[in-house]
C-alpha positions as CSV (number, residue, x, y, z in Angstrom):
1,F,124.8,89.6,24.1
2,H,124.2,91.2,27.4
3,P,121.9,88.9,29.6
4,D,119.4,91.7,30.2
5,W,118.8,91.8,26.3
6,H,117.5,88.3,26.5
7,N,115.0,89.1,29.3
8,S,113.8,92.2,27.6
9,E,113.4,90.2,24.3
10,R,111.5,87.5,26.1
11,R,109.3,90.2,27.7
12,R,108.6,91.9,24.4
13,R,107.6,88.6,22.9
14,R,105.3,87.8,25.7
15,I,103.7,91.2,25.3
16,M,103.4,90.8,21.6
17,K,101.7,87.3,22.0
18,L,99.3,88.8,24.6
19,T,98.4,91.6,22.3
20,L,97.8,89.2,19.5
21,T,95.7,86.9,21.4
22,L,93.5,89.8,22.8
23,S,93.1,91.1,19.3
24,Y,92.1,87.8,18.0
25,L,89.5,87.4,20.9
26,A,88.2,90.8,20.0
27,V,87.6,89.8,16.4
28,I,85.7,86.8,17.5
29,G,83.7,88.8,19.8
30,L,82.8,91.3,17.0
31,Y,81.7,88.4,14.8
32,H,79.5,87.0,17.6
33,A,78.0,90.5,18.5
34,E,77.4,91.9,15.2
35,A,77.8,89.4,12.4
36,F,75.1,86.9,13.1
37,A,71.6,87.9,12.1
38,P,69.0,85.7,13.8
39,N,66.9,83.8,11.3
40,P,64.6,81.0,12.5
41,S,64.4,79.5,9.0
42,V,68.1,79.0,8.9
43,G,70.1,76.7,10.8
44,A,73.0,79.0,11.5
45,R,76.3,77.7,12.6
46,P,79.0,80.0,14.3
47,P,82.3,80.6,12.5
48,V,85.0,78.0,13.4
49,A,88.4,79.1,14.5
50,S,91.3,77.8,12.6
51,R,95.1,78.3,12.5
52,G,94.5,81.0,9.9
53,G,91.8,82.8,11.8
54,I,88.1,82.4,11.3
55,V,86.9,80.1,8.6
56,D,85.3,81.5,5.5
57,V,81.6,82.3,6.0
58,K,79.4,79.4,4.5
59,A,76.1,80.0,2.8
60,S,72.9,78.7,4.4
61,S,71.5,75.3,3.5
62,S,68.8,77.1,1.4
63,G,71.3,79.0,-0.5
64,D,69.2,82.2,-0.3
65,E,70.8,83.9,2.5
66,P,74.4,83.9,4.0
67,L,74.8,82.9,7.7
68,V,77.0,86.0,8.3
69,D,76.2,89.4,7.3
70,V,79.7,90.9,6.6
71,S,78.2,94.2,6.0
72,K,77.2,94.5,9.6
73,I,80.9,94.1,10.6
74,S,81.9,97.0,8.4
75,G,78.9,99.0,9.5
76,T,79.9,98.5,13.1
77,A,83.5,99.6,12.4
78,D,82.2,102.7,10.6
79,R,79.8,103.6,13.5
80,V,82.6,103.2,16.1
81,L,84.9,105.4,14.0
82,K,82.3,108.0,13.4
83,E,81.3,108.2,17.1
84,I,84.9,108.5,18.3
85,T,85.8,111.3,15.9
86,S,82.7,113.3,16.8
87,Y,83.0,112.8,20.5
88,D,82.3,116.1,22.3
89,V,85.4,116.5,24.6
90,S,84.0,119.9,25.9
91,Q,80.9,118.2,27.3
92,L,83.2,115.7,29.1
93,Q,84.9,118.6,30.8
94,N,81.4,120.0,31.7
95,N,80.6,116.6,33.2
96,L,83.7,116.6,35.3
97,Q,82.6,120.1,36.8
98,D,79.0,119.1,37.2
99,G,77.6,118.6,40.7
100,E,78.8,119.7,44.1
101,V,82.4,118.9,45.0
102,G,82.5,116.3,47.9
103,Q,79.0,115.0,47.2
104,R,79.6,113.2,43.8
105,G,81.4,110.1,45.3
106,E,85.0,111.3,44.6
107,L,86.2,108.7,47.3
108,Y,85.1,105.8,45.1
109,V,86.8,107.5,41.9
110,A,90.0,108.0,43.8
111,A,90.0,104.4,45.1
112,Q,89.2,103.1,41.6
113,F,92.1,105.0,39.9
114,G,94.5,104.4,42.8
115,L,94.0,100.6,42.3
116,I,94.4,101.0,38.5
117,L,97.7,102.8,39.1
118,C,99.0,100.1,41.5
119,I,98.0,97.4,39.1
120,V,99.7,99.2,36.2
121,I,103.0,99.7,38.0
122,G,102.8,96.2,39.4
123,G,102.8,97.1,43.1
124,I,101.8,99.3,46.0
125,P,104.1,102.4,46.4
126,V,105.9,102.9,49.7
127,V,104.0,100.2,51.7
128,G,104.2,97.3,49.2
129,D,107.0,95.6,50.9
130,A,105.4,96.1,54.3
131,I,102.1,94.4,53.1
132,N,104.1,91.3,51.9
133,N,106.2,91.1,55.0
134,I,103.7,91.9,57.6
135,L,100.1,91.5,56.2
136,G,100.8,88.2,54.5
137,P,102.1,86.5,57.8
138,L,99.4,88.2,59.8
139,L,96.6,86.8,57.7
140,L,98.2,83.3,57.7
141,V,98.2,83.3,61.6
142,S,94.9,84.9,62.1
143,G,93.2,82.6,59.6
144,A,94.7,79.6,61.3
145,G,93.3,80.9,64.7
146,V,89.9,81.6,63.3
147,G,89.9,78.2,61.7
148,V,90.6,76.3,65.0
149,L,88.2,78.5,66.9
150,S,85.5,77.8,64.2
151,I,86.0,74.0,64.5
152,V,85.9,74.1,68.3
153,D,82.7,76.3,68.4
154,L,80.9,74.3,65.8
155,G,81.5,71.0,67.5
156,S,82.0,67.4,66.2
157,D,78.3,66.9,65.8
158,S,78.1,69.6,63.0
159,L,81.5,69.6,61.4
160,S,81.2,68.4,57.9
161,P,82.9,69.5,54.4
162,F,79.5,69.4,52.8
163,P,77.0,72.2,52.6
164,K,74.1,70.1,53.7
165,P,74.3,70.0,57.6
166,T,74.4,66.7,59.4
167,S,71.3,65.1,60.8
168,S,72.8,65.2,64.3
169,G,73.9,68.8,64.1
170,T,72.6,71.7,66.1
171,L,72.4,75.3,65.2
172,K,75.4,77.2,66.6
173,T,74.8,80.9,67.4
174,D,77.4,81.7,70.1
175,G,81.1,82.0,70.2
176,I,82.6,83.1,66.9
177,Y,79.3,82.2,65.2
178,S,77.8,85.2,67.0
179,Q,80.1,87.4,64.9
180,M,79.8,85.9,61.4
181,R,77.8,83.0,59.9
182,H,80.7,81.2,58.0
183,P,83.9,81.8,60.1
184,M,85.5,78.6,58.7
185,Y,85.3,79.9,55.1
186,T,86.8,83.1,56.4
187,A,89.6,81.2,57.9
188,L,90.2,79.4,54.6
189,L,90.2,82.7,52.6
190,C,92.5,84.5,55.0
191,V,95.1,81.7,54.8
192,M,95.0,81.5,51.0
193,L,95.3,85.2,50.8
194,G,98.1,85.4,53.2
195,L,99.9,82.6,51.3
196,S,99.5,84.6,48.1
197,L,101.0,87.7,49.6
198,V,103.9,85.9,51.3
199,T,104.8,84.1,48.0
200,N,104.2,87.2,45.9
201,S,102.2,85.0,43.7
202,A,99.7,86.6,41.2
203,D,98.5,83.1,40.3
204,R,97.6,82.3,43.9
205,L,95.9,85.6,44.3
206,L,93.7,85.0,41.2
207,L,92.9,81.5,42.4
208,T,92.1,82.9,45.8
209,T,89.5,85.3,44.1
210,L,88.0,82.2,42.4
211,L,87.9,80.5,45.7
212,Y,86.0,83.4,47.3
213,Y,83.5,83.1,44.5
214,I,82.9,79.4,45.2
215,M,82.7,80.0,48.9
216,E,80.1,82.6,48.2
217,I,77.9,80.1,46.1
218,K,78.5,77.2,48.6
219,S,77.5,79.3,51.6
220,D,74.2,80.3,49.8
221,K,73.5,76.6,49.3
222,E,74.4,75.8,52.9
223,E,72.1,78.5,54.2
224,N,69.2,77.0,52.2
225,F,69.9,73.7,53.7
226,L,70.1,75.2,57.2
227,T,66.7,77.1,56.6
228,E,65.2,73.8,55.6
229,Q,66.5,72.0,58.7
230,F,66.1,74.7,61.4
231,G,63.3,76.9,60.0
232,S,62.6,80.2,61.6
233,D,65.3,79.7,64.1
234,Y,67.9,80.1,61.3
235,D,66.1,83.1,59.8
236,Q,66.2,84.8,63.2
237,Y,69.9,84.0,63.5
238,K,70.5,85.5,59.9
239,S,68.7,88.7,60.9
240,K,70.8,89.0,64.2
241,V,74.2,88.1,62.6
242,T,74.1,89.8,59.2
243,E,77.7,89.2,58.1
244,K,78.7,86.1,56.3
245,F,82.5,86.3,56.4
246,L,83.5,89.5,58.3
247,P,83.2,89.8,62.0
248,M,80.5,92.4,62.9
249,G,82.6,93.6,65.9
250,L,85.5,94.5,63.5
251,L,83.2,96.2,61.0
252,K,81.7,98.5,63.7
253,M,85.4,99.7,64.3
254,L,85.8,100.9,60.9
255,P,85.2,104.6,60.3
256,W,83.4,104.1,57.0
257,T,80.8,101.7,58.3
258,D,77.6,102.5,60.2
């Protein structure tokens, strides 16, 4: 066989496995969303997943009422089918023409569908290679630079990996901390994002998104500790430096920011 045939066959099997998995999760979600009727008098148990699918529904301990109302699943399917077949397409066309052109947020819609298109085709047309070859290394270098500057401006008395500030630390409001409140986290995210682009790794990019979420939560916790330790001084600092991770000077240069 031609070697490309094996690649296409493996790709087809992966797509089939993903489709079956999503379908299986959808069935479980349907059971959880529609099938369980709350009943305080019955100790309801959720269906158990098995190799053959969802285990058969058991009767309640009293024997009077089933734990799962299967009719609700059928009713939901009928309702969805009825709504879809009776959908008013002409009204959707009217909705698209409603409002004043240019005042309806078209820019957000264009950005939304542009990103969806890039995700579907698996890359960014025209500039995709430039992003990997230029933006990736740029983020790595700039992130490393911001990290070093953050460590220097923070000082050894305040440097710690924990969100709770050190007892000997002082509130830093100058240097890079006059531009953003958590530049060290910014440096870390830039380096990880740059590494994701340079290596063209979707897994690293996904994990970097998760890292951003963790940094967001950690920074909130850290700011609570800082408020406890420095009181109104930190509140005044927050009101002056409004950005957590992005430098205010850079944001002022962007045309879409005020």
